[in-house]
Predicted model as a PDB file, atoms N, CA, C, CB and O in Angstrom, pLDDT in the B-factor column:
MODEL        1                                                                  
ATOM      1  N   MET A   1      10.724 -12.943  -4.000  1.00 78.00           N  
ATOM      2  CA  MET A   1      11.717 -12.292  -3.170  1.00 78.00           C  
ATOM      3  C   MET A   1      11.192 -10.926  -2.727  1.00 78.00           C  
ATOM      4  CB  MET A   1      13.057 -12.150  -3.928  1.00 78.00           C  
ATOM      5  O   MET A   1      10.680 -10.154  -3.538  1.00 78.00           O  
ATOM      6  N   ARG A   2      11.325 -10.642  -1.441  1.00 82.00           N  
ATOM      7  CA  ARG A   2      10.877  -9.356  -0.902  1.00 82.00           C  
ATOM      8  C   ARG A   2      11.929  -8.284  -1.097  1.00 82.00           C  
ATOM      9  CB  ARG A   2      10.537  -9.485   0.578  1.00 82.00           C  
ATOM     10  O   ARG A   2      13.123  -8.533  -0.932  1.00 82.00           O  
ATOM     11  N   VAL A   3      11.488  -7.115  -1.441  1.00 85.00           N  
ATOM     12  CA  VAL A   3      12.362  -5.960  -1.574  1.00 85.00           C  
ATOM     13  C   VAL A   3      12.404  -5.259  -0.221  1.00 85.00           C  
ATOM     14  CB  VAL A   3      11.871  -4.992  -2.711  1.00 85.00           C  
ATOM     15  O   VAL A   3      11.353  -5.064   0.390  1.00 85.00           O  
ATOM     16  N   PRO A   4      13.593  -4.870   0.273  1.00 86.00           N  
ATOM     17  CA  PRO A   4      13.687  -4.174   1.563  1.00 86.00           C  
ATOM     18  C   PRO A   4      12.893  -2.858   1.538  1.00 86.00           C  
ATOM     19  CB  PRO A   4      15.170  -3.895   1.915  1.00 86.00           C  
ATOM     20  O   PRO A   4      12.833  -2.174   0.517  1.00 86.00           O  
ATOM     21  N   LEU A   5      12.294  -2.526   2.670  1.00 90.00           N  
ATOM     22  CA  LEU A   5      11.555  -1.272   2.771  1.00 90.00           C  
ATOM     23  C   LEU A   5      12.510  -0.087   2.693  1.00 90.00           C  
ATOM     24  CB  LEU A   5      10.746  -1.224   4.080  1.00 90.00           C  
ATOM     25  O   LEU A   5      13.596  -0.121   3.272  1.00 90.00           O  
ATOM     26  N   ASP A   6      12.114   0.941   1.991  1.00 94.00           N  
ATOM     27  CA  ASP A   6      12.894   2.176   1.869  1.00 94.00           C  
ATOM     28  C   ASP A   6      12.381   3.138   2.945  1.00 94.00           C  
ATOM     29  CB  ASP A   6      12.772   2.811   0.411  1.00 94.00           C  
ATOM     30  O   ASP A   6      11.423   3.877   2.719  1.00 94.00           O  
ATOM     31  N   ILE A   7      13.016   3.122   4.093  1.00 95.00           N  
ATOM     32  CA  ILE A   7      12.574   3.909   5.247  1.00 95.00           C  
ATOM     33  C   ILE A   7      12.584   5.403   4.939  1.00 95.00           C  
ATOM     34  CB  ILE A   7      13.464   3.622   6.458  1.00 95.00           C  
ATOM     35  O   ILE A   7      11.677   6.121   5.359  1.00 95.00           O  
ATOM     36  N   ALA A   8      13.587   5.880   4.216  1.00 96.00           N  
ATOM     37  CA  ALA A   8      13.656   7.303   3.869  1.00 96.00           C  
ATOM     38  C   ALA A   8      12.466   7.704   2.992  1.00 96.00           C  
ATOM     39  CB  ALA A   8      14.986   7.619   3.142  1.00 96.00           C  
ATOM     40  O   ALA A   8      11.875   8.764   3.198  1.00 96.00           O  
ATOM     41  N   ALA A   9      12.117   6.874   2.029  1.00 95.00           N  
ATOM     42  CA  ALA A   9      10.970   7.163   1.158  1.00 95.00           C  
ATOM     43  C   ALA A   9       9.673   7.128   1.961  1.00 95.00           C  
ATOM     44  CB  ALA A   9      10.903   6.151  -0.014  1.00 95.00           C  
ATOM     45  O   ALA A   9       8.773   7.937   1.732  1.00 95.00           O  
ATOM     46  N   MET A  10       9.579   6.186   2.903  1.00 94.00           N  
ATOM     47  CA  MET A  10       8.394   6.099   3.746  1.00 94.00           C  
ATOM     48  C   MET A  10       8.264   7.355   4.612  1.00 94.00           C  
ATOM     49  CB  MET A  10       8.451   4.835   4.630  1.00 94.00           C  
ATOM     50  O   MET A  10       7.157   7.859   4.801  1.00 94.00           O  
ATOM     51  N   ALA A  11       9.367   7.858   5.132  1.00 95.00           N  
ATOM     52  CA  ALA A  11       9.355   9.071   5.953  1.00 95.00           C  
ATOM     53  C   ALA A  11       8.931  10.280   5.121  1.00 95.00           C  
ATOM     54  CB  ALA A  11      10.744   9.316   6.578  1.00 95.00           C  
ATOM     55  O   ALA A  11       8.159  11.118   5.587  1.00 95.00           O  
ATOM     56  N   ARG A  12       9.430  10.368   3.902  1.00 96.00           N  
ATOM     57  CA  ARG A  12       9.030  11.480   3.015  1.00 96.00           C  
ATOM     58  C   ARG A  12       7.536  11.411   2.721  1.00 96.00           C  
ATOM     59  CB  ARG A  12       9.835  11.445   1.685  1.00 96.00           C  
ATOM     60  O   ARG A  12       6.849  12.432   2.738  1.00 96.00           O  
ATOM     61  N   ALA A  13       7.042  10.225   2.456  1.00 94.00           N  
ATOM     62  CA  ALA A  13       5.611  10.059   2.184  1.00 94.00           C  
ATOM     63  C   ALA A  13       4.777  10.410   3.413  1.00 94.00           C  
ATOM     64  CB  ALA A  13       5.313   8.619   1.737  1.00 94.00           C  
ATOM     65  O   ALA A  13       3.719  11.027   3.290  1.00 94.00           O  
ATOM     66  N   GLY A  14       5.243  10.025   4.578  1.00 94.00           N  
ATOM     67  CA  GLY A  14       4.523  10.330   5.815  1.00 94.00           C  
ATOM     68  C   GLY A  14       4.424  11.814   6.100  1.00 94.00           C  
ATOM     69  O   GLY A  14       3.442  12.268   6.687  1.00 94.00           O  
ATOM     70  N   SER A  15       5.426  12.574   5.693  1.00 95.00           N  
ATOM     71  CA  SER A  15       5.420  14.019   5.953  1.00 95.00           C  
ATOM     72  C   SER A  15       4.297  14.730   5.199  1.00 95.00           C  
ATOM     73  CB  SER A  15       6.765  14.627   5.565  1.00 95.00           C  
ATOM     74  O   SER A  15       3.907  15.836   5.574  1.00 95.00           O  
ATOM     75  N   VAL A  16       3.779  14.114   4.151  1.00 95.00           N  
ATOM     76  CA  VAL A  16       2.673  14.704   3.387  1.00 95.00           C  
ATOM     77  C   VAL A  16       1.424  14.843   4.259  1.00 95.00           C  
ATOM     78  CB  VAL A  16       2.358  13.845   2.142  1.00 95.00           C  
ATOM     79  O   VAL A  16       0.603  15.730   4.026  1.00 95.00           O  
ATOM     80  N   PHE A  17       1.277  13.976   5.255  1.00 95.00           N  
ATOM     81  CA  PHE A  17       0.103  14.004   6.120  1.00 95.00           C  
ATOM     82  C   PHE A  17       0.181  15.076   7.195  1.00 95.00           C  
ATOM     83  CB  PHE A  17      -0.083  12.667   6.763  1.00 95.00           C  
ATOM     84  O   PHE A  17      -0.832  15.377   7.827  1.00 95.00           O  
ATOM     85  N   GLU A  18       1.347  15.657   7.422  1.00 97.00           N  
ATOM     86  CA  GLU A  18       1.507  16.627   8.509  1.00 97.00           C  
ATOM     87  C   GLU A  18       0.790  17.930   8.191  1.00 97.00           C  
ATOM     88  CB  GLU A  18       2.992  16.899   8.771  1.00 97.00           C  
ATOM     89  O   GLU A  18       0.752  18.380   7.046  1.00 97.00           O  
ATOM     90  N   GLY A  19       0.222  18.522   9.238  1.00 97.00           N  
ATOM     91  CA  GLY A  19      -0.507  19.778   9.095  1.00 97.00           C  
ATOM     92  C   GLY A  19      -1.997  19.573   9.298  1.00 97.00           C  
ATOM     93  O   GLY A  19      -2.452  18.457   9.551  1.00 97.00           O  
ATOM     94  N   ARG A  20      -2.753  20.656   9.186  1.00 98.00           N  
ATOM     95  CA  ARG A  20      -4.212  20.619   9.363  1.00 98.00           C  
ATOM     96  C   ARG A  20      -4.853  20.326   8.010  1.00 98.00           C  
ATOM     97  CB  ARG A  20      -4.754  21.973   9.961  1.00 98.00           C  
ATOM     98  O   ARG A  20      -4.687  21.079   7.051  1.00 98.00           O  
ATOM     99  N   GLN A  21      -5.589  19.217   7.955  1.00 94.00           N  
ATOM    100  CA  GLN A  21      -6.181  18.786   6.693  1.00 94.00           C  
ATOM    101  C   GLN A  21      -7.504  18.072   6.936  1.00 94.00           C  
ATOM    102  CB  GLN A  21      -5.216  17.870   5.931  1.00 94.00           C  
ATOM    103  O   GLN A  21      -7.812  17.667   8.057  1.00 94.00           O  
ATOM    104  N   ASP A  22      -8.270  17.928   5.880  1.00 94.00           N  
ATOM    105  CA  ASP A  22      -9.494  17.139   5.928  1.00 94.00           C  
ATOM    106  C   ASP A  22      -9.136  15.704   5.564  1.00 94.00           C  
ATOM    107  CB  ASP A  22     -10.590  17.717   4.963  1.00 94.00           C  
ATOM    108  O   ASP A  22      -8.714  15.428   4.441  1.00 94.00           O  
ATOM    109  N   PHE A  23      -9.305  14.802   6.507  1.00 91.00           N  
ATOM    110  CA  PHE A  23      -8.949  13.398   6.325  1.00 91.00           C  
ATOM    111  C   PHE A  23     -10.190  12.539   6.057  1.00 91.00           C  
ATOM    112  CB  PHE A  23      -8.202  12.878   7.561  1.00 91.00           C  
ATOM    113  O   PHE A  23     -10.216  11.363   6.418  1.00 91.00           O  
ATOM    114  N   ARG A  24     -11.188  13.103   5.446  1.00 89.00           N  
ATOM    115  CA  ARG A  24     -12.436  12.393   5.162  1.00 89.00           C  
ATOM    116  C   ARG A  24     -12.194  11.050   4.461  1.00 89.00           C  
ATOM    117  CB  ARG A  24     -13.345  13.265   4.302  1.00 89.00           C  
ATOM    118  O   ARG A  24     -12.872  10.069   4.766  1.00 89.00           O  
ATOM    119  N   ALA A  25     -11.244  10.995   3.535  1.00 88.00           N  
ATOM    120  CA  ALA A  25     -10.960   9.765   2.783  1.00 88.00           C  
ATOM    121  C   ALA A  25     -10.307   8.689   3.654  1.00 88.00           C  
ATOM    122  CB  ALA A  25     -10.056  10.079   1.596  1.00 88.00           C  
ATOM    123  O   ALA A  25     -10.224   7.532   3.244  1.00 88.00           O  
ATOM    124  N   PHE A  26      -9.844   9.060   4.849  1.00 82.00           N  
ATOM    125  CA  PHE A  26      -9.118   8.119   5.698  1.00 82.00           C  
ATOM    126  C   PHE A  26      -9.907   7.650   6.906  1.00 82.00           C  
ATOM    127  CB  PHE A  26      -7.848   8.740   6.159  1.00 82.00           C  
ATOM    128  O   PHE A  26      -9.385   6.887   7.719  1.00 82.00           O  
ATOM    129  N   GLY A  27     -11.138   8.083   7.043  1.00 71.00           N  
ATOM    130  CA  GLY A  27     -11.852   7.732   8.252  1.00 71.00           C  
ATOM    131  C   GLY A  27     -13.290   7.355   8.022  1.00 71.00           C  
ATOM    132  O   GLY A  27     -13.757   7.215   6.892  1.00 71.00           O  
ATOM    133  N   GLY A  28     -13.972   7.197   9.125  1.00 67.00           N  
ATOM    134  CA  GLY A  28     -15.364   6.785   9.101  1.00 67.00           C  
ATOM    135  C   GLY A  28     -16.300   7.953   8.907  1.00 67.00           C  
ATOM    136  O   GLY A  28     -15.974   8.925   8.226  1.00 67.00           O  
ATOM    137  N   ALA A  29     -17.453   7.847   9.505  1.00 72.00           N  
ATOM    138  CA  ALA A  29     -18.515   8.829   9.298  1.00 72.00           C  
ATOM    139  C   ALA A  29     -18.527   9.893  10.396  1.00 72.00           C  
ATOM    140  CB  ALA A  29     -19.868   8.129   9.240  1.00 72.00           C  
ATOM    141  O   ALA A  29     -19.603  10.325  10.810  1.00 72.00           O  
ATOM    142  N   ASP A  30     -17.384  10.318  10.867  1.00 70.00           N  
ATOM    143  CA  ASP A  30     -17.315  11.352  11.894  1.00 70.00           C  
ATOM    144  C   ASP A  30     -17.907  12.650  11.359  1.00 70.00           C  
ATOM    145  CB  ASP A  30     -15.857  11.571  12.357  1.00 70.00           C  
ATOM    146  O   ASP A  30     -17.818  12.945  10.168  1.00 70.00           O  
ATOM    147  N   HIS A  31     -18.510  13.414  12.255  1.00 83.00           N  
ATOM    148  CA  HIS A  31     -19.126  14.686  11.856  1.00 83.00           C  
ATOM    149  C   HIS A  31     -18.080  15.648  11.297  1.00 83.00           C  
ATOM    150  CB  HIS A  31     -19.850  15.333  13.051  1.00 83.00           C  
ATOM    151  O   HIS A  31     -18.277  16.238  10.235  1.00 83.00           O  
ATOM    152  N   SER A  32     -16.974  15.802  12.012  1.00 90.00           N  
ATOM    153  CA  SER A  32     -15.875  16.653  11.545  1.00 90.00           C  
ATOM    154  C   SER A  32     -14.687  15.767  11.204  1.00 90.00           C  
ATOM    155  CB  SER A  32     -15.482  17.720  12.621  1.00 90.00           C  
ATOM    156  O   SER A  32     -14.268  14.944  12.018  1.00 90.00           O  
ATOM    157  N   THR A  33     -14.148  15.931  10.011  1.00 92.00           N  
ATOM    158  CA  THR A  33     -13.047  15.078   9.568  1.00 92.00           C  
ATOM    159  C   THR A  33     -11.730  15.846   9.441  1.00 92.00           C  
ATOM    160  CB  THR A  33     -13.395  14.437   8.238  1.00 92.00           C  
ATOM    161  O   THR A  33     -10.751  15.320   8.912  1.00 92.00           O  
ATOM    162  N   VAL A  34     -11.709  17.079   9.922  1.00 94.00           N  
ATOM    163  CA  VAL A  34     -10.484  17.878   9.891  1.00 94.00           C  
ATOM    164  C   VAL A  34      -9.661  17.544  11.128  1.00 94.00           C  
ATOM    165  CB  VAL A  34     -10.803  19.411   9.826  1.00 94.00           C  
ATOM    166  O   VAL A  34     -10.153  17.600  12.255  1.00 94.00           O  
ATOM    167  N   ARG A  35      -8.402  17.196  10.897  1.00 94.00           N  
ATOM    168  CA  ARG A  35      -7.485  16.846  11.977  1.00 94.00           C  
ATOM    169  C   ARG A  35      -6.148  17.528  11.723  1.00 94.00           C  
ATOM    170  CB  ARG A  35      -7.310  15.300  12.090  1.00 94.00           C  
ATOM    171  O   ARG A  35      -5.826  17.882  10.589  1.00 94.00           O  
ATOM    172  N   THR A  36      -5.368  17.709  12.795  1.00 97.00           N  
ATOM    173  CA  THR A  36      -4.022  18.246  12.668  1.00 97.00           C  
ATOM    174  C   THR A  36      -3.033  17.156  13.033  1.00 97.00           C  
ATOM    175  CB  THR A  36      -3.825  19.500  13.564  1.00 97.00           C  
ATOM    176  O   THR A  36      -2.987  16.702  14.177  1.00 97.00           O  
ATOM    177  N   VAL A  37      -2.243  16.738  12.056  1.00 97.00           N  
ATOM    178  CA  VAL A  37      -1.191  15.754  12.294  1.00 97.00           C  
ATOM    179  C   VAL A  37       0.079  16.539  12.601  1.00 97.00           C  
ATOM    180  CB  VAL A  37      -0.995  14.783  11.054  1.00 97.00           C  
ATOM    181  O   VAL A  37       0.570  17.300  11.767  1.00 97.00           O  
ATOM    182  N   HIS A  38       0.599  16.346  13.798  1.00 98.00           N  
ATOM    183  CA  HIS A  38       1.784  17.085  14.235  1.00 98.00           C  
ATOM    184  C   HIS A  38       3.067  16.464  13.709  1.00 98.00           C  
ATOM    185  CB  HIS A  38       1.833  17.151  15.750  1.00 98.00           C  
ATOM    186  O   HIS A  38       4.005  17.182  13.364  1.00 98.00           O  
ATOM    187  N   ALA A  39       3.120  15.145  13.643  1.00 97.00           N  
ATOM    188  CA  ALA A  39       4.360  14.490  13.193  1.00 97.00           C  
ATOM    189  C   ALA A  39       4.075  13.057  12.767  1.00 97.00           C  
ATOM    190  CB  ALA A  39       5.431  14.511  14.312  1.00 97.00           C  
ATOM    191  O   ALA A  39       3.197  12.386  13.310  1.00 97.00           O  
ATOM    192  N   VAL A  40       4.843  12.610  11.780  1.00 97.00           N  
ATOM    193  CA  VAL A  40       4.860  11.210  11.366  1.00 97.00           C  
ATOM    194  C   VAL A  40       6.322  10.797  11.348  1.00 97.00           C  
ATOM    195  CB  VAL A  40       4.164  10.990   9.952  1.00 97.00           C  
ATOM    196  O   VAL A  40       7.126  11.367  10.611  1.00 97.00           O  
ATOM    197  N   ARG A  41       6.663   9.808  12.156  1.00 97.00           N  
ATOM    198  CA  ARG A  41       8.046   9.343  12.249  1.00 97.00           C  
ATOM    199  C   ARG A  41       8.114   7.876  11.847  1.00 97.00           C  
ATOM    200  CB  ARG A  41       8.607   9.544  13.683  1.00 97.00           C  
ATOM    201  O   ARG A  41       7.320   7.056  12.308  1.00 97.00           O  
ATOM    202  N   VAL A  42       9.072   7.557  10.981  1.00 96.00           N  
ATOM    203  CA  VAL A  42       9.287   6.180  10.545  1.00 96.00           C  
ATOM    204  C   VAL A  42      10.699   5.796  10.969  1.00 96.00           C  
ATOM    205  CB  VAL A  42       9.083   6.018   8.983  1.00 96.00           C  
ATOM    206  O   VAL A  42      11.661   6.487  10.634  1.00 96.00           O  
ATOM    207  N   GLN A  43      10.825   4.691  11.707  1.00 96.00           N  
ATOM    208  CA  GLN A  43      12.130   4.261  12.192  1.00 96.00           C  
ATOM    209  C   GLN A  43      12.297   2.761  12.013  1.00 96.00           C  
ATOM    210  CB  GLN A  43      12.312   4.644  13.665  1.00 96.00           C  
ATOM    211  O   GLN A  43      11.329   2.001  12.036  1.00 96.00           O  
ATOM    212  N   ARG A  44      13.544   2.354  11.833  1.00 95.00           N  
ATOM    213  CA  ARG A  44      13.870   0.937  11.752  1.00 95.00           C  
ATOM    214  C   ARG A  44      14.811   0.610  12.906  1.00 95.00           C  
ATOM    215  CB  ARG A  44      14.515   0.573  10.368  1.00 95.00           C  
ATOM    216  O   ARG A  44      15.745   1.358  13.194  1.00 95.00           O  
ATOM    217  N   ASP A  45      14.552  -0.507  13.554  1.00 94.00           N  
ATOM    218  CA  ASP A  45      15.434  -1.042  14.587  1.00 94.00           C  
ATOM    219  C   ASP A  45      15.611  -2.520  14.259  1.00 94.00           C  
ATOM    220  CB  ASP A  45      14.846  -0.823  16.056  1.00 94.00           C  
ATOM    221  O   ASP A  45      14.815  -3.360  14.678  1.00 94.00           O  
ATOM    222  N   GLY A  46      16.653  -2.824  13.511  1.00 91.00           N  
ATOM    223  CA  GLY A  46      16.843  -4.195  13.035  1.00 91.00           C  
ATOM    224  C   GLY A  46      15.769  -4.543  12.029  1.00 91.00           C  
ATOM    225  O   GLY A  46      15.624  -3.874  11.006  1.00 91.00           O  
ATOM    226  N   ARG A  47      15.019  -5.588  12.319  1.00 89.00           N  
ATOM    227  CA  ARG A  47      13.933  -6.000  11.414  1.00 89.00           C  
ATOM    228  C   ARG A  47      12.618  -5.294  11.714  1.00 89.00           C  
ATOM    229  CB  ARG A  47      13.726  -7.500  11.499  1.00 89.00           C  
ATOM    230  O   ARG A  47      11.665  -5.396  10.941  1.00 89.00           O  
ATOM    231  N   LEU A  48      12.562  -4.578  12.835  1.00 93.00           N  
ATOM    232  CA  LEU A  48      11.334  -3.913  13.262  1.00 93.00           C  
ATOM    233  C   LEU A  48      11.249  -2.511  12.669  1.00 93.00           C  
ATOM    234  CB  LEU A  48      11.261  -3.848  14.795  1.00 93.00           C  
ATOM    235  O   LEU A  48      12.185  -1.723  12.798  1.00 93.00           O  
ATOM    236  N   VAL A  49      10.131  -2.198  12.022  1.00 93.00           N  
ATOM    237  CA  VAL A  49       9.864  -0.855  11.507  1.00 93.00           C  
ATOM    238  C   VAL A  49       8.670  -0.322  12.272  1.00 93.00           C  
ATOM    239  CB  VAL A  49       9.598  -0.857   9.949  1.00 93.00           C  
ATOM    240  O   VAL A  49       7.629  -0.974  12.348  1.00 93.00           O  
ATOM    241  N   THR A  50       8.825   0.887  12.850  1.00 95.00           N  
ATOM    242  CA  THR A  50       7.718   1.509  13.572  1.00 95.00           C  
ATOM    243  C   THR A  50       7.339   2.809  12.876  1.00 95.00           C  
ATOM    244  CB  THR A  50       8.093   1.767  15.059  1.00 95.00           C  
ATOM    245  O   THR A  50       8.185   3.530  12.345  1.00 95.00           O  
ATOM    246  N   ILE A  51       6.048   3.080  12.899  1.00 96.00           N  
ATOM    247  CA  ILE A  51       5.520   4.333  12.355  1.00 96.00           C  
ATOM    248  C   ILE A  51       4.731   4.976  13.482  1.00 96.00           C  
ATOM    249  CB  ILE A  51       4.619   4.101  11.058  1.00 96.00           C  
ATOM    250  O   ILE A  51       3.735   4.423  13.951  1.00 96.00           O  
ATOM    251  N   ASP A  52       5.179   6.140  13.910  1.00 96.00           N  
ATOM    252  CA  ASP A  52       4.575   6.878  15.019  1.00 96.00           C  
ATOM    253  C   ASP A  52       3.866   8.092  14.437  1.00 96.00           C  
ATOM    254  CB  ASP A  52       5.650   7.303  16.086  1.00 96.00           C  
ATOM    255  O   ASP A  52       4.497   8.934  13.798  1.00 96.00           O  
ATOM    256  N   VAL A  53       2.555   8.185  14.655  1.00 96.00           N  
ATOM    257  CA  VAL A  53       1.765   9.310  14.148  1.00 96.00           C  
ATOM    258  C   VAL A  53       1.218  10.059  15.343  1.00 96.00           C  
ATOM    259  CB  VAL A  53       0.609   8.833  13.199  1.00 96.00           C  
ATOM    260  O   VAL A  53       0.555   9.475  16.200  1.00 96.00           O  
ATOM    261  N   ARG A  54       1.495  11.355  15.401  1.00 97.00           N  
ATOM    262  CA  ARG A  54       1.002  12.204  16.491  1.00 97.00           C  
ATOM    263  C   ARG A  54       0.085  13.263  15.913  1.00 97.00           C  
ATOM    264  CB  ARG A  54       2.177  12.862  17.273  1.00 97.00           C  
ATOM    265  O   ARG A  54       0.437  13.964  14.965  1.00 97.00           O  
ATOM    266  N   ALA A  55      -1.107  13.367  16.505  1.00 97.00           N  
ATOM    267  CA  ALA A  55      -2.113  14.299  16.000  1.00 97.00           C  
ATOM    268  C   ALA A  55      -3.004  14.771  17.138  1.00 97.00           C  
ATOM    269  CB  ALA A  55      -2.960  13.644  14.889  1.00 97.00           C  
ATOM    270  O   ALA A  55      -2.966  14.222  18.239  1.00 97.00           O  
ATOM    271  N   ASN A  56      -3.809  15.798  16.860  1.00 96.00           N  
ATOM    272  CA  ASN A  56      -4.728  16.291  17.883  1.00 96.00           C  
ATOM    273  C   ASN A  56      -5.880  15.311  18.102  1.00 96.00           C  
ATOM    274  CB  ASN A  56      -5.274  17.670  17.491  1.00 96.00           C  
ATOM    275  O   ASN A  56      -6.484  15.296  19.174  1.00 96.00           O  
ATOM    276  N   ALA A  57      -6.185  14.498  17.099  1.00 93.00           N  
ATOM    277  CA  ALA A  57      -7.234  13.472  17.187  1.00 93.00           C  
ATOM    278  C   ALA A  57      -7.130  12.599  15.941  1.00 93.00           C  
ATOM    279  CB  ALA A  57      -8.675  14.117  17.316  1.00 93.00           C  
ATOM    280  O   ALA A  57      -6.475  12.960  14.963  1.00 93.00           O  
ATOM    281  N   PHE A  58      -7.789  11.442  15.996  1.00 92.00           N  
ATOM    282  CA  PHE A  58      -7.762  10.524  14.864  1.00 92.00           C  
ATOM    283  C   PHE A  58      -9.181  10.117  14.496  1.00 92.00           C  
ATOM    284  CB  PHE A  58      -6.909   9.280  15.185  1.00 92.00           C  
ATOM    285  O   PHE A  58     -10.063  10.044  15.351  1.00 92.00           O  
ATOM    286  N   LEU A  59      -9.385   9.857  13.223  1.00 92.00           N  
ATOM    287  CA  LEU A  59     -10.624   9.255  12.769  1.00 92.00           C  
ATOM    288  C   LEU A  59     -10.499   7.748  12.922  1.00 92.00           C  
ATOM    289  CB  LEU A  59     -10.943   9.651  11.296  1.00 92.00           C  
ATOM    290  O   LEU A  59      -9.391   7.213  12.942  1.00 92.00           O  
ATOM    291  N   ARG A  60     -11.616   7.073  13.028  1.00 89.00           N  
ATOM    292  CA  ARG A  60     -11.593   5.614  13.147  1.00 89.00           C  
ATOM    293  C   ARG A  60     -10.938   5.024  11.888  1.00 89.00           C  
ATOM    294  CB  ARG A  60     -13.045   5.043  13.346  1.00 89.00           C  
ATOM    295  O   ARG A  60     -11.410   5.248  10.773  1.00 89.00           O  
ATOM    296  N   GLY A  61      -9.864   4.279  12.075  1.00 88.00           N  
ATOM    297  CA  GLY A  61      -9.176   3.636  10.958  1.00 88.00           C  
ATOM    298  C   GLY A  61      -8.218   4.531  10.195  1.00 88.00           C  
ATOM    299  O   GLY A  61      -7.613   4.086   9.220  1.00 88.00           O  
ATOM    300  N   MET A  62      -8.064   5.771  10.609  1.00 91.00           N  
ATOM    301  CA  MET A  62      -7.238   6.735   9.872  1.00 91.00           C  
ATOM    302  C   MET A  62      -5.783   6.294   9.759  1.00 91.00           C  
ATOM    303  CB  MET A  62      -7.303   8.092  10.545  1.00 91.00           C  
ATOM    304  O   MET A  62      -5.235   6.253   8.658  1.00 91.00           O  
ATOM    305  N   VAL A  63      -5.158   5.967  10.872  1.00 92.00           N  
ATOM    306  CA  VAL A  63      -3.745   5.594  10.853  1.00 92.00           C  
ATOM    307  C   VAL A  63      -3.560   4.271  10.121  1.00 92.00           C  
ATOM    308  CB  VAL A  63      -3.187   5.496  12.288  1.00 92.00           C  
ATOM    309  O   VAL A  63      -2.586   4.094   9.389  1.00 92.00           O  
ATOM    310  N   ARG A  64      -4.473   3.361  10.311  1.00 90.00           N  
ATOM    311  CA  ARG A  64      -4.367   2.068   9.601  1.00 90.00           C  
ATOM    312  C   ARG A  64      -4.361   2.304   8.092  1.00 90.00           C  
ATOM    313  CB  ARG A  64      -5.546   1.115   9.994  1.00 90.00           C  
ATOM    314  O   ARG A  64      -3.604   1.653   7.371  1.00 90.00           O  
ATOM    315  N   ARG A  65      -5.178   3.211   7.612  1.00 90.00           N  
ATOM    316  CA  ARG A  65      -5.205   3.511   6.181  1.00 90.00           C  
ATOM    317  C   ARG A  65      -3.947   4.260   5.730  1.00 90.00           C  
ATOM    318  CB  ARG A  65      -6.447   4.331   5.844  1.00 90.00           C  
ATOM    319  O   ARG A  65      -3.462   4.058   4.617  1.00 90.00           O  
ATOM    320  N   MET A  66      -3.431   5.115   6.593  1.00 89.00           N  
ATOM    321  CA  MET A  66      -2.216   5.872   6.244  1.00 89.00           C  
ATOM    322  C   MET A  66      -1.018   4.947   6.054  1.00 89.00           C  
ATOM    323  CB  MET A  66      -1.902   6.911   7.334  1.00 89.00           C  
ATOM    324  O   MET A  66      -0.192   5.183   5.173  1.00 89.00           O  
ATOM    325  N   VAL A  67      -0.916   3.910   6.857  1.00 89.00           N  
ATOM    326  CA  VAL A  67       0.281   3.062   6.822  1.00 89.00           C  
ATOM    327  C   VAL A  67       0.070   1.734   6.095  1.00 89.00           C  
ATOM    328  CB  VAL A  67       0.743   2.787   8.226  1.00 89.00           C  
ATOM    329  O   VAL A  67       0.972   0.898   6.042  1.00 89.00           O  
ATOM    330  N   ALA A  68      -1.124   1.549   5.539  1.00 83.00           N  
ATOM    331  CA  ALA A  68      -1.421   0.268   4.859  1.00 83.00           C  
ATOM    332  C   ALA A  68      -0.462   0.015   3.709  1.00 83.00           C  
ATOM    333  CB  ALA A  68      -2.865   0.256   4.335  1.00 83.00           C  
ATOM    334  O   ALA A  68      -0.024   0.930   3.011  1.00 83.00           O  
ATOM    335  N   VAL A  69      -0.158  -1.256   3.544  1.00 59.00           N  
ATOM    336  CA  VAL A  69       0.753  -1.661   2.468  1.00 59.00           C  
ATOM    337  C   VAL A  69      -0.055  -2.209   1.319  1.00 59.00           C  
ATOM    338  CB  VAL A  69       1.781  -2.712   2.960  1.00 59.00           C  
ATOM    339  O   VAL A  69       0.511  -2.611   0.302  1.00 59.00           O  
TER     340      VAL A  69                                                      
ENDMDL                                                                          
END                                                                             
């Protein structure tokens, strides 16, 4: 049996990524791994859950790793 996603908990966890940080653990072999995440928004619309990440730039695979289950 699947447990329903806790959208509020997911939003709180997403806020940890906001700000200017070194995302080396979340990306590939980019020369500079410092990025500024402006916002992470988690929303539910019926059965659909969307995660919107806004930043000045992304590392390859960064968002996929941030939202992986």
